[in-house]
C-alpha positions in Angstrom: 26.0 -56.3 30.3 22.5 -54.9 29.1 19.8 -57.4 28.1 16.9 -56.1 26.0 14.0 -58.6 26.0 12.4 -58.8 22.8 9.1 -60.6 21.6 10.7 -63.6 19.0 8.6 -61.7 16.0 9.8 -62.2 12.7 7.1 -60.1 11.3 7.3 -56.2 10.6 6.8 -54.7 14.2 8.5 -51.1 14.9 9.1 -51.8 18.8 10.9 -54.8 18.0 13.3 -52.8 15.3 14.1 -50.1 17.7 15.2 -52.7 20.6 17.5 -53.7 18.0 18.2 -50.1 17.3 19.0 -49.4 20.9 21.3 -52.3 21.4 23.6 -51.4 18.1 23.7 -47.7 19.6 24.8 -48.9 23.3 27.9 -51.5 21.5 28.5 -48.6 19.1 29.5 -46.1 22.1 31.3 -48.8 24.4 28.5 -49.8 26.7 27.7 -53.8 26.2 24.0 -54.5 25.3 22.3 -57.4 23.6 19.0 -58.2 22.2 17.4 -61.2 24.3 15.1 -63.7 22.7 13.7 -67.0 24.3 13.9 -69.5 21.3 17.4 -70.4 20.4 18.9 -69.1 16.9 16.3 -66.9 16.7 17.0 -63.4 14.8 14.7 -60.6 13.2 15.3 -60.6 9.5 12.8 -58.5 7.8 14.8 -55.6 8.6 18.9 -55.8 8.3 20.9 -55.9 11.0 24.3 -57.8 12.4 22.6 -56.7 16.4 24.3 -58.4 19.2 21.8 -61.3 19.9 21.7 -63.7 23.0 19.3 -66.5 24.2 17.8 -67.3 27.6 18.7 -70.7 27.8 22.5 -69.7 27.5 23.0 -66.5 29.6 22.4 -66.1 33.3 21.6 -62.4 34.7 23.6 -61.4 37.5 23.8 -58.7 40.0 26.0 -56.4 37.3 23.6 -56.7 34.9 20.3 -55.1 33.8 17.3 -56.5 32.1 14.8 -54.1 29.8 11.4 -55.4 30.1 9.1 -54.3 27.0 5.7 -53.1 28.1 3.6 -56.2 26.8 5.0 -58.2 29.3 3.4 -56.0 32.0 0.4 -58.4 32.6 2.7 -61.4 33.6 4.0 -59.6 36.4 0.3 -58.4 37.3 -0.7 -62.2 37.3 1.9 -64.4 38.9 -0.8 -67.4 39.3 -0.5 -67.9 36.0 0.8 -70.9 34.4 1.7 -70.3 30.2 5.2 -70.8 29.5 5.5 -66.8 29.1 4.8 -66.2 32.6 6.9 -68.8 33.7 9.6 -67.2 31.6 8.8 -63.8 33.2 9.1 -65.4 36.4 12.3 -66.6 35.8 13.6 -63.3 34.1 12.5 -61.4 37.1 13.8 -63.2 39.8 17.3 -62.5 38.7 19.2 -60.2 40.7 19.9 -58.1 37.5 18.3 -54.3 37.7 15.0 -54.0 35.9 14.0 -51.0 33.4 10.6 -50.8 31.4 11.1 -49.8 27.6 7.5 -48.4 27.4 6.6 -47.8 23.4 2.8 -47.6 23.9 1.8 -46.2 27.4 -1.9 -47.3 26.3 -0.5 -51.0 26.7 0.5 -50.2 30.5 -2.7 -51.6 32.3 -3.7 -54.5 30.1 -4.7 -57.4 31.5 -5.1 -55.2 35.0 -8.7 -55.0 36.6 -10.9 -52.9 37.7 -10.1 -53.4 41.4 -9.2 -50.1 43.3 -7.4 -52.3 46.0 -5.2 -54.2 43.3 -1.6 -52.8 43.8 0.3 -55.1 41.6 1.7 -53.6 38.7 5.4 -54.1 37.3 6.1 -50.0 37.4 6.0 -49.9 41.3 8.2 -53.2 42.0 11.3 -52.0 43.6 13.2 -53.7 41.6 11.9 -51.5 38.3 14.4 -48.7 38.5 13.3 -46.3 35.8 11.1 -46.4 32.2 12.0 -45.6 28.8 9.5 -44.2 26.5 9.6 -42.8 23.2 7.4 -39.9 23.0 6.2 -36.7 25.5 2.7 -37.7 25.2 3.8 -41.3 26.5 6.0 -39.7 29.3 3.4 -37.5 30.7 1.0 -40.7 31.0 3.9 -42.8 32.7 4.8 -39.7 35.2 0.8 -39.1 35.7 0.4 -42.9 36.8 3.8 -43.2 38.9 4.9 -39.9 39.8 7.8 -41.8 41.9 9.2 -43.6 39.1 11.9 -42.1 36.7 10.5 -41.7 33.2 13.2 -40.9 30.6 12.7 -40.4 27.1 14.2 -41.1 24.0 13.4 -40.0 20.3 13.1 -42.5 17.9 15.4 -41.9 14.7 14.0 -42.3 10.9 16.8 -43.7 9.2 18.0 -40.8 6.7 19.7 -43.6 4.6 16.0 -45.7 3.6 13.5 -43.1 4.4 14.7 -39.8 2.7 12.5 -37.6 0.6 11.6 -38.5 -3.3 10.2 -35.5 -5.1 8.1 -37.5 -8.0 5.4 -39.0 -7.3 3.0 -41.5 -8.2 -0.9 -40.9 -8.3 -0.6 -43.8 -5.2 -2.3 -43.9 -1.7 -0.2 -46.4 0.9 -1.4 -47.4 4.2 -0.8 -50.1 6.9 -4.0 -52.4 6.7 -3.1 -54.3 10.3 -3.8 -50.9 12.3 -7.3 -50.4 12.3 -8.6 -52.0 9.1 -12.1 -51.8 10.1 -11.6 -48.3 9.2 -9.3 -48.5 6.4 -12.2 -50.7 4.9 -14.4 -47.8 5.2 -12.3 -44.7 4.1 -10.9 -46.6 1.0 -14.7 -48.0 -0.3 -16.2 -44.5 0.3 -13.5 -43.4 -1.9 -14.1 -45.8 -4.4 -17.5 -45.7 -5.0 -17.8 -41.8 -5.1 -15.1 -41.7 -7.7 -12.7 -40.1 -6.1 -9.8 -42.9 -6.9 -10.3 -42.7 -10.6 -6.9 -43.0 -11.8 -5.2 -43.6 -8.5 -3.3 -46.8 -7.1 -3.7 -47.8 -3.4 -1.0 -50.0 -2.5 -1.8 -51.6 1.5 2.1 -52.2 3.1 2.0 -55.7 4.6 4.7 -58.2 5.2 6.8 -56.2 3.4 10.9 -55.9 3.9 11.9 -52.4 5.2 13.4 -51.5 2.1 10.4 -52.4 0.4 8.0 -50.1 2.6 10.3 -47.3 2.2 10.5 -47.8 -1.5 6.7 -47.7 -1.5 6.7 -44.6 0.8 9.1 -42.9 -1.7 7.1 -43.1 -4.9 3.6 -42.5 -3.3 1.8 -39.3 -3.0 0.1 -40.2 0.4 0.1 -42.6 3.3 -2.7 -42.7 5.2 -2.5 -43.0 9.0 -5.3 -45.9 11.0 -3.2 -46.1 14.1 -4.5 -45.9 17.3 -3.4 -45.9 20.1 0.4 -45.3 19.6 3.2 -44.7 21.4 4.7 -42.7 19.1 3.2 -44.0 15.6 6.8 -44.7 13.7 4.9 -45.2 9.8 3.7 -41.4 9.4 7.0 -40.1 10.3 8.7 -42.4 8.0 6.3 -41.6 5.3 7.0 -38.0 5.9 10.5 -38.2 5.7 9.7 -40.1 2.3 7.5 -36.9 0.9 4.3 -38.5 1.3 1.6 -36.5 2.4 0.1 -37.9 5.2 -3.5 -38.0 6.1 -5.2 -39.6 9.5 -5.0 -40.2 12.8 -1.7 -39.2 14.9 -2.6 -42.4 17.5 -2.0 -39.7 20.6 1.8 -40.5 20.6 2.0 -39.0 16.9 0.7 -35.2 18.1 4.0 -33.8 19.0 4.7 -34.2 14.5 1.1 -34.1 13.5 1.0 -30.8 13.2 -1.2 -28.8 10.3 1.9 -27.1 8.6 3.0 -30.6 8.0 0.0 -32.9 7.3 -3.7 -33.4 7.6 -4.9 -34.9 11.1 -8.1 -36.4 11.4 -9.8 -37.0 14.4 -9.9 -40.7 15.4 -13.0 -42.7 14.4 -14.3 -39.6 12.1 -14.8 -41.9 8.7 -16.6 -39.6 7.1 -14.0 -36.3 7.6 -11.0 -38.9 6.9 -12.4 -39.8 3.9 -13.2 -36.1 2.8 -9.8 -34.8 3.3 -8.2 -37.6 1.4 -10.2 -36.3 -1.4 -9.6 -32.8 -0.8 -5.9 -33.6 -1.1 -6.3 -35.6 -4.3 -8.2 -32.1 -5.7 -5.3 -29.9 -4.3 -2.7 -32.1 -5.8 -4.4 -31.6 -9.1 -4.9 -28.0 -8.8 -2.1 -27.1 -6.9 0.5 -29.5 -7.0 3.2 -27.3 -6.1 1.7 -26.5 -2.4 1.5 -29.9 -1.8 5.0 -30.3 -2.7 6.3 -27.3 -0.5 4.3 -29.1 2.5 5.6 -32.4 1.8 9.1 -31.3 1.7 8.4 -29.1 5.1 7.5 -32.4 6.5 10.7 -34.4 5.5 12.7 -31.7 6.7 11.2 -31.5 10.3 10.9 -35.3 11.0 14.6 -35.6 9.6 15.7 -32.9 11.9 13.8 -33.6 14.8 14.2 -37.4 14.4 17.7 -37.9 13.4 19.8 -40.9 14.5 22.3 -38.3 16.3 19.3 -37.0 18.7 18.4 -40.9 19.5 22.0 -42.1 20.5 22.1 -38.8 22.6 19.0 -39.5 24.0 20.1 -43.5 24.4 22.9 -42.5 26.1 21.6 -40.2 28.5 19.2 -42.3 29.4 21.6 -45.1 30.5 24.3 -42.6 32.0 21.2 -41.8 34.1 20.2 -45.5 35.0 23.7 -46.4 35.8 24.2 -43.3 38.3 20.7 -44.4 40.2 22.2 -48.0 40.3 25.9 -47.2 41.1 26.5 -49.6 38.2 28.8 -49.1 35.3 29.5 -51.3 32.2 
């Protein structure tokens, strides 16, 4: 069995949704897998799923199993002397004979909790029990390959669900964004636009605490999505917004550089608040004066996202990763 260890988060976090989806893909293709939660009975409910879930107190990891560890638990490996409950859980799981794989969905978290001591060598990715790492962008793959040249680093293209995030032509004069990503930047940009008079007749909708379906609906009806995420492993929300036909303005977060192309959106340099606000103003003016230009850009972006990040490509990547890992370990499921 492949166990994907997941935090017990029941608020919208894209990385957890992706863990669930990977498990679904594996089971649908004859490879036994399960999400592994700590709290008995826990399951994410903010998106629809019937994913196989297991609980730590009810399973025993054997040498025939695989344990997939999110990158956010890396600091627990680096500091084995710490005593919080999460560290004790980590030590117990990591001591099991299961082969270990790191699922790193944001490489910029890799060294969280580590020191600047050049002699410190204790890091999860160099442990002999870790057989590979999986990532979700070319940027993050390059990052890990540079830091750990002897570790196999495998890329998965996240799918943008075409049944949820699909193109809609008719748009409200509405801007949406996710305020949990660099909220101080969002506050500045929105207020510059408001007091400059650029938001007259324009709605501004923060997407927060909503279900996946509600999020998709807001994106479909919005003219523009503002991306404040940085740093990001892939930056899923702007890609979902593009698929819905939003004009995206903002930060690619590093991981999103592969699709944040000028022909599809309006990239802004991280932290350049003034340029961010000015770009939003320019897009609003362009929409009033040349609406067809904006519609063509939105359609090109949606087509690119839906073709590049399709469920079929995600499935093939996931299966290729696990075929490689199983070949390396000599175990099959």
